[in-house]
C-alpha positions in Angstrom: 47.9 253.1 88.9 50.9 251.2 89.5 50.1 251.1 93.3 46.6 249.9 92.4 48.0 247.1 90.4 50.4 246.3 93.2 47.6 246.3 95.7 45.5 244.3 93.3 48.3 241.8 92.8 48.9 241.7 96.5 45.3 241.1 97.1 45.3 238.4 94.5 48.3 236.9 96.1 46.7 237.2 99.5 43.5 235.6 98.3 45.5 232.9 96.6 47.5 232.5 99.7 44.4 232.4 101.8 42.8 229.9 99.4 45.9 227.9 99.4 46.2 228.0 103.2 42.5 227.1 103.4 43.0 224.3 101.0 46.1 223.2 102.8 44.3 223.3 106.1 41.4 221.2 104.7 43.9 218.9 103.1 45.8 218.7 106.4 42.5 218.0 108.2 41.6 215.4 105.6 45.1 213.9 105.9 44.7 213.9 109.7 41.4 212.2 109.4 42.8 209.7 106.9 45.8 209.2 109.2 43.5 208.7 112.2 41.4 206.4 110.0 44.5 204.5 108.8 45.9 204.5 112.4 42.7 202.8 113.6 42.9 200.4 110.6 46.5 199.8 111.4 45.6 199.2 115.1 42.9 196.9 113.9 45.3 195.2 111.5 47.8 194.9 114.4 45.1 193.4 116.6 44.2 191.1 113.8 47.9 190.4 113.2 48.4 189.7 116.9 45.3 187.5 116.9 46.6 185.8 113.8 50.0 185.3 115.4 48.3 183.8 118.5 46.1 181.7 116.2 49.2 180.8 114.2 51.0 179.8 117.4 48.1 177.7 118.4 48.1 176.2 114.9 51.8 175.5 115.2 51.2 173.8 118.6 48.3 171.9 117.0 50.5 171.1 114.0 53.2 169.8 116.2 50.7 167.7 118.1 49.3 166.6 114.8 52.8 165.7 113.6 53.3 163.7 116.7 49.9 162.0 116.3 50.7 161.5 112.6 54.1 159.9 113.6 52.3 157.7 116.1 49.7 156.9 113.4 52.6 156.0 111.1 54.0 153.7 113.8 50.7 152.1 114.4 50.1 151.9 110.6 53.4 150.1 110.2 52.5 147.8 113.1 49.2 147.1 111.5 50.9 146.5 108.1 53.1 143.9 109.8 50.1 142.4 111.6 48.2 142.4 108.3 51.2 140.7 106.6 51.2 138.1 109.4 47.4 137.7 109.0 47.9 137.1 105.3 50.6 134.5 106.0 48.3 132.8 108.6 45.4 133.1 106.1 47.5 131.4 103.5 48.5 128.6 105.9 44.9 128.3 106.9 43.9 128.0 103.2 46.5 125.3 102.7 45.4 123.5 105.9 41.8 123.8 104.7 42.7 122.4 101.3 44.5 119.5 103.0 41.6 118.9 105.3 39.3 118.8 102.3 41.5 116.2 100.7 41.6 114.2 103.9 37.9 114.6 104.3 37.3 113.3 100.8 39.7 110.4 101.5 37.9 109.7 104.7 34.6 109.7 102.9 35.9 107.3 100.3 37.3 105.1 103.1 34.0 105.2 104.9 32.2 104.3 101.7 34.6 101.4 101.3 34.1 100.4 104.9 30.3 100.4 104.4 30.7 98.2 101.4 33.0 95.8 103.3 30.6 96.0 106.3 27.7 95.0 104.1 29.8 92.2 102.6 30.8 91.1 106.1 27.2 91.1 107.3 26.3 88.9 104.4 29.2 86.5 105.2 28.2 86.5 108.9 24.6 85.6 107.9 26.0 82.8 105.7 28.3 81.6 108.4 25.5 81.8 111.0 23.3 79.7 108.8 26.1 77.3 108.2 27.0 77.2 111.9 23.4 76.5 112.8 23.4 73.6 110.3 26.7 72.4 111.6 25.5 72.7 115.2 22.4 70.7 114.3 24.6 68.1 112.7 27.0 68.1 115.7 24.1 67.7 118.1 22.8 64.8 116.1 26.3 63.3 116.1 26.6 63.9 119.8 23.3 62.2 120.4 24.6 59.3 118.3 27.8 59.2 120.3 25.8 59.1 123.5 23.7 56.4 122.1 26.8 54.5 121.1 28.2 55.1 124.6 25.1 53.8 126.2 25.0 50.8 123.9 28.7 50.2 124.8 27.9 50.3 128.5 25.0 47.9 128.0 27.3 45.7 126.0 29.9 45.8 128.8 27.2 45.0 131.4 26.0 42.1 129.3 29.6 40.9 129.0 30.1 41.2 132.7 26.9 39.2 133.3 27.9 36.5 130.8 31.5 36.2 132.0 32.8 33.0 133.5 32.6 33.9 137.2 35.7 31.8 137.8 37.7 34.2 135.5 38.8 36.7 138.0 41.1 38.4 135.4 38.3 39.8 133.3 39.1 43.5 132.4 37.1 46.4 131.0 37.3 50.2 131.2 35.7 53.4 129.8 37.0 56.9 130.4 36.4 60.4 128.9 38.2 63.7 128.7 36.7 66.4 131.0 38.1 69.4 129.2 39.6 70.6 125.9 43.3 70.5 125.6 46.1 71.4 123.3 48.2 68.3 122.5 51.8 68.5 121.6 53.4 66.4 118.8 53.2 62.7 119.9 51.6 63.6 123.2 49.7 60.8 124.9 46.0 61.6 125.6 45.0 61.1 129.2 41.3 60.5 129.5 40.8 61.5 133.1 37.2 60.8 133.9 36.8 57.1 134.6 33.3 55.6 134.0 34.2 51.9 134.2 37.5 50.4 135.3 37.1 46.6 136.2 40.2 45.4 137.9 41.6 48.9 137.5 43.9 48.0 134.6 43.4 51.5 133.1 45.4 54.3 134.7 43.8 57.8 134.2 47.0 59.5 135.4 49.1 58.1 132.5 46.2 57.3 130.1 47.6 53.8 129.6 45.7 50.5 129.7 47.8 47.4 130.7 46.6 44.0 129.5 46.3 41.7 132.6 46.6 38.5 130.6 46.9 37.1 127.1 43.7 37.4 125.1 41.6 39.1 122.5 40.6 42.7 123.3 38.2 45.3 121.9 39.2 49.0 121.9 37.3 52.1 120.8 38.1 55.8 120.8 36.1 58.9 119.8 37.6 62.3 119.6 36.2 65.7 118.7 38.1 68.6 117.0 38.1 72.2 118.1 36.1 74.6 115.9 37.5 74.6 112.3 40.3 72.4 113.5 41.7 69.0 112.5 43.0 66.2 114.7 44.7 62.9 114.0 45.1 60.3 116.8 46.6 56.8 116.7 45.8 53.7 118.8 49.2 52.5 120.0 50.2 49.0 121.1 53.4 49.2 123.1 55.7 51.2 120.7 53.8 50.5 117.5 51.0 52.4 115.8 47.8 50.5 114.9 44.9 52.4 113.5 44.1 56.1 113.4 41.2 58.5 113.1 41.5 61.9 111.4 38.4 64.2 111.7 38.3 67.8 110.8 36.3 70.2 108.6 34.4 73.4 109.2 33.0 73.6 112.7 33.3 70.8 115.3 33.8 67.3 114.0 34.2 63.8 115.6 35.9 60.6 114.5 35.7 57.1 116.0 38.1 54.2 115.7 37.4 50.6 116.7 40.0 47.8 116.9 40.3 44.2 118.0 43.8 43.2 119.2 45.4 40.1 120.5 47.5 41.0 123.4 50.0 39.5 125.7 50.1 40.1 129.4 51.6 43.5 130.2 51.0 45.0 126.7 50.3 48.7 126.8 47.5 50.3 124.9 47.0 54.1 124.6 46.0 57.0 122.4 48.6 59.5 121.0 48.3 62.7 118.9 49.7 61.9 115.5 50.1 65.3 113.8 53.3 67.1 113.0 52.3 70.1 115.1 50.2 71.0 118.1 46.5 70.2 117.8 43.5 70.7 120.0 41.1 68.1 121.2 37.6 69.3 122.3 35.6 68.0 125.3 33.4 69.2 128.1 32.9 67.9 131.6 29.1 67.8 131.2 29.2 66.4 127.6 32.3 64.1 127.4 32.7 64.4 123.6 36.1 62.6 123.6 36.3 59.1 125.1 38.4 55.9 125.2 37.3 52.4 126.2 38.2 48.7 125.9 37.5 45.3 127.3 38.7 41.7 127.2 36.6 39.6 124.9 38.2 36.3 125.7 41.4 35.1 127.2 43.6 32.8 125.1 45.2 30.8 128.0 44.1 29.5 131.3 45.4 31.1 134.5 
C-alpha cells in the first residue's frame, strides 16, 4: 500500500514534472519567439534609429546651413534696416524740399500774377504813350513843315534882299547854316552849324560856328533848335562875350524853339550860339531834315566904306 502510494506520488510528480517541463518548453519556445520578435523589432528599431541618426545628421547639416543663411539674412536685414533708415532720411528731406518747392511755386504764382497785372498796366500805358506820341509826332511834323516854310520864306527874303541891294555895296553879308546830326552839347559849348546853305562873302565859319560882322551896321539873326525826345535845351545868341536872347524848348517828345534878334554891330563883332544849361544837353537834327539851323544877314550898313 505504501509502495502504491509512493508509486502514485512518483507518478504524480513525474506527471507534474512532465507538465512543468512541457509548460517550460512551451514557455521557452514562446519566449524564444518573443525574443526573435523583439530582436526583429530591435533590429528594425536600430535601423530606424540609424535612419533617424542619418536624418538627424542631415538635419544638423541643414540646420547649420540654415543658421548660416539666417546669419546672412540677419546681416542683409541689418543692411536693409540701414538702407531703410537712409531712405526715411532722404524721404524726409524730399518732403521738406517738396514743401519748400510748394512755397516757392506759390510765391512764383503770386509774382506771375503781379507781373500779369503790371504787364496789363504797362500795355495800357504803352497804348496811351503811343497815342500821345502819334499826336506829338503829328504836331512835330506840322511844326517841321512850318519851319521849312519859314526857312523857304527866309531864303526868298534873302534873295529879295540880294536883288534889292546897292550893287556898289560889295560888303553885303548873309548866311544860313544847319546842323546835320544830333549832338550832345557840354556846358557853354558853342554850336557849330556845319551845313552851309548860304554864305555871301563867307563871313560865317562852319568850322568854328562863328559869324564875323564885316562892317558896322544893323543885322538880323535867327536860330531854331530842336530838343531830343523828352529833353529840354536852352541856347543863347551871343555877341562877342555877352549873352543877348535865348530860347528854351522842351516838353514830352521832340520840341523846337526859335529866336530872332536885330543887332547893331561894329566891324569884327562875333555872333554865335552857345548851350546855356548847367549840364550837358542834346540838340536834335538830321542830315535830310535839318531841324536845327542858324542864319543872319546885314540889313543896312551904318557907315560908308
